[in-house]
C-alpha positions in Angstrom: -4.7 22.3 3.4 -5.6 18.7 4.2 -8.9 19.1 2.1 -6.6 20.5 -0.7 -4.4 17.2 -0.6 -7.5 14.9 -0.3 -8.8 16.5 -3.5 -5.6 16.5 -5.2 -5.0 12.8 -4.8 -8.4 11.9 -6.2 -7.8 14.2 -9.3 -4.4 13.0 -9.9 -5.2 9.2 -9.5 -8.0 9.5 -11.9 -6.2 11.5 -14.6 -3.1 9.5 -14.6 -5.0 6.1 -14.7 -5.3 6.1 -18.5 -1.6 6.8 -19.5 -0.2 4.7 -16.5 -2.7 1.7 -17.4 -1.6 2.0 -21.1 2.0 2.1 -20.2 2.0 -0.9 -18.0 0.1 -2.9 -20.5 2.3 -2.1 -23.4 5.6 -2.2 -21.6 5.0 -4.2 -18.9 2.4 -6.7 -20.5 0.4 -5.9 -17.2 -2.0 -8.7 -16.1 -4.6 -8.1 -13.3 -5.9 -10.9 -11.2 -8.3 -11.4 -8.4 -10.4 -8.3 -8.9 -13.5 -10.6 -8.0 -12.1 -10.4 -4.5 -13.1 -6.9 -4.4 -16.7 -7.0 -5.5 -18.4 -7.7 -2.1 -16.6 -5.3 0.1 -18.7 -3.1 2.4 -19.4 0.2 0.6 -19.7 2.3 3.7 -16.0 1.7 5.2 -12.7 2.3 3.9 -10.1 -0.7 3.4 -6.4 -1.1 3.7 -4.6 -2.5 0.6 -1.2 -4.0 1.6 1.3 -4.8 -1.0 4.8 -6.1 -1.2 7.4 -3.3 -2.3 10.3 -4.3 -4.9 10.0 -1.0 -7.2 9.7 2.6 -7.1 6.6 2.1 -9.6 4.6 0.0 -7.0 2.6 3.1 -5.6 1.3 3.9 -9.2 0.7 0.2 -10.2 -2.0 -0.6 -7.7 -4.3 2.3 -8.2 -3.6 1.5 -12.2 -4.7 -2.0 -11.6 -8.0 -1.2 -10.3 -10.9 -0.4 -12.5 -11.0 3.3 -14.1 -13.1 5.4 -11.7 -13.0 2.5 -9.1 -14.8 3.3 -5.9 -11.4 2.5 -4.1 -9.7 5.5 -5.6 -8.1 7.5 -4.3 -5.8 5.6 -2.2 -4.2 7.3 0.4 -0.5 6.4 1.1 2.0 6.3 4.2 5.1 8.4 3.6 8.0 9.6 5.8 8.7 13.3 6.4 10.8 15.1 3.5 14.1 14.9 5.6 13.9 11.1 5.3 14.5 11.2 1.4 17.2 13.8 1.5 20.7 13.1 0.9 20.3 10.4 -2.0 20.3 10.6 -5.6 19.2 13.7 -7.6 16.0 12.1 -8.3 15.3 11.6 -4.4 15.6 15.5 -4.0 12.1 15.6 -5.4 10.9 12.7 -3.1 8.6 13.6 -0.1 7.1 16.8 0.9 4.5 18.5 -1.4 5.0 16.1 -4.4 4.1 12.9 -2.4 1.2 14.8 -0.5 -0.1 16.0 -3.8 -0.5 12.4 -5.1 -2.2 10.8 -1.8 0.7 10.5 0.8 0.0 11.5 4.4 2.7 11.3 6.9 3.7 8.7 9.4 5.6 10.0 12.3 8.5 7.5 13.3 10.2 7.0 16.7 7.4 7.7 18.9 6.8 4.1 20.0 3.1 4.8 20.0 0.8 3.6 17.1 -1.9 6.2 18.0 0.6 9.1 17.6 2.7 7.6 14.7 -0.3 6.8 12.5 -2.8 9.6 13.7 -3.3 10.8 10.0 -4.3 7.4 8.7 -6.5 6.5 11.7 -8.5 9.8 10.9 -8.5 9.0 7.0 -10.1 5.4 8.1 -12.6 7.2 10.4 -13.6 9.2 7.4 -14.0 5.8 5.3 -11.0 6.6 3.0 -9.1 3.7 1.4 -5.2 3.3 2.8 -2.5 1.7 0.8 0.6 0.3 2.8 3.6 -1.5 2.3 3.9 -3.4 5.4 7.6 -3.9 4.8 8.2 -0.2 5.4 10.4 0.2 2.5 11.7 -1.3 -0.9 12.9 -4.9 -0.5 16.4 -5.3 -2.0 16.6 -9.0 -1.2 14.2 -10.2 -4.1 11.5 -11.5 -1.6 9.2 -9.7 1.0 10.9 -8.5 4.3 9.7 -8.7 7.7 6.7 -6.7 8.2 6.0 -4.0 10.6 3.1 -4.0 13.1 1.6 -0.7 12.1 -0.7 -2.1 9.4 -2.7 -4.5 11.6 -3.0 -1.7 14.4 -4.7 0.4 11.8 -7.0 -2.3 10.6 -8.0 -2.9 14.1 -8.4 0.8 15.0 -10.5 1.3 11.8 -12.2 -2.0 12.3 -11.8 -2.5 8.6 -10.3 -5.2 6.1 -6.9 -5.8 4.7 -6.6 -6.5 1.1 -3.4 -8.3 0.1 -1.8 -7.3 -2.9 1.1 -9.1 -4.7 3.2 -7.3 -7.4 5.6 -9.4 -9.4 7.8 -8.9 -12.3 9.6 -5.7 -11.3 12.3 -6.8 -8.5 15.7 -5.6 -9.9 13.9 -4.0 -13.1 15.5 -1.0 -14.6 13.7 1.5 -16.8 15.5 0.0 -19.9 14.2 -3.3 -19.0 10.7 -2.0 -18.9 11.1 0.0 -22.1 12.4 -3.0 -23.9 9.4 -4.9 -22.7 11.5 -7.6 -21.0 9.3 -7.6 -17.9 5.8 -9.0 -17.2 4.0 -7.5 -14.5 1.3 -9.3 -12.6 -0.9 -7.8 -10.1 -3.1 -10.0 -7.9 -5.6 -9.0 -5.3 -6.0 -11.7 -2.7 -9.0 -12.6 -0.2 -9.6 -9.8 2.2 -8.4 -10.4 5.7 -10.7 -9.7 8.5 -10.1 -8.9 12.1 -11.7 -12.3 13.0 -9.2 -14.2 10.7 -6.2 -12.3 12.3 -7.2 -13.3 15.7 -7.8 -16.9 14.8 -4.5 -16.9 13.0 -2.4 -15.2 15.7 -3.9 -16.0 19.2 -3.7 -13.5 21.8 -2.1 -14.8 25.1 -3.8 -14.1 28.3 -0.7 -12.5 29.8 -0.5 -10.3 26.8 1.8 -10.3 23.8 3.8 -7.0 22.9 4.6 -8.3 19.6 0.9 -9.3 18.6 0.7 -6.7 16.0 4.0 -7.6 14.4 3.0 -11.2 14.4 -0.2 -10.5 12.8 1.6 -8.1 10.3 3.8 -10.9 9.4 0.8 -13.3 8.8 -0.4 -10.5 6.4 2.9 -10.6 4.8 2.6 -14.3 4.2 -0.6 -13.7 2.5 0.8 -11.5 0.1 4.0 -13.7 -0.4 1.5 -16.4 -1.4 0.1 -14.6 -4.5 3.5 -13.1 -5.7 
């Protein structure tokens, strides 16, 4: 079944790219910056794209901002189990489960207090040189600016010995579909400079006696890089 979802994500993201890109260009005045920062990335390893999260459209915007048939597509997402999305609006009844998995979602198991167990699916994907897309905040920010980051993203990067690409999405906070259809929003997607393991270690030194919050501190550094390009 995992093979099915790996293939379905690829097909879905390729097929939906043209209409999504056209929609975002026409209704959202889409502008993409920083693609040059992706040109010299290793071709034999997956990377982690890390973005701020201010809209339900965000998961579709980043792949649509990459070039058509980009080598980074498909992007595989972190999602919660189906029960997490239940109990909300009628629209949310369709969230999670098969639909999210079909478009590229893989489960994160929360409450285990063990990154290896929580992120087992995404660790496996990175070992298979797949590309991951993560919202370090863990959910949509309702405050108009990025929230505090969770540590899982840098644990993933360390485990996969891979780069983190900060992605800033601006122009969608508080937007309604009416705003977008009336072309009142200007969406800007910016791909920042890759963040290496060496950069993280220099930015957030590890104390000799150990720092239990080191992953969270490093994730906050990643979030600061995202905030700088929004």
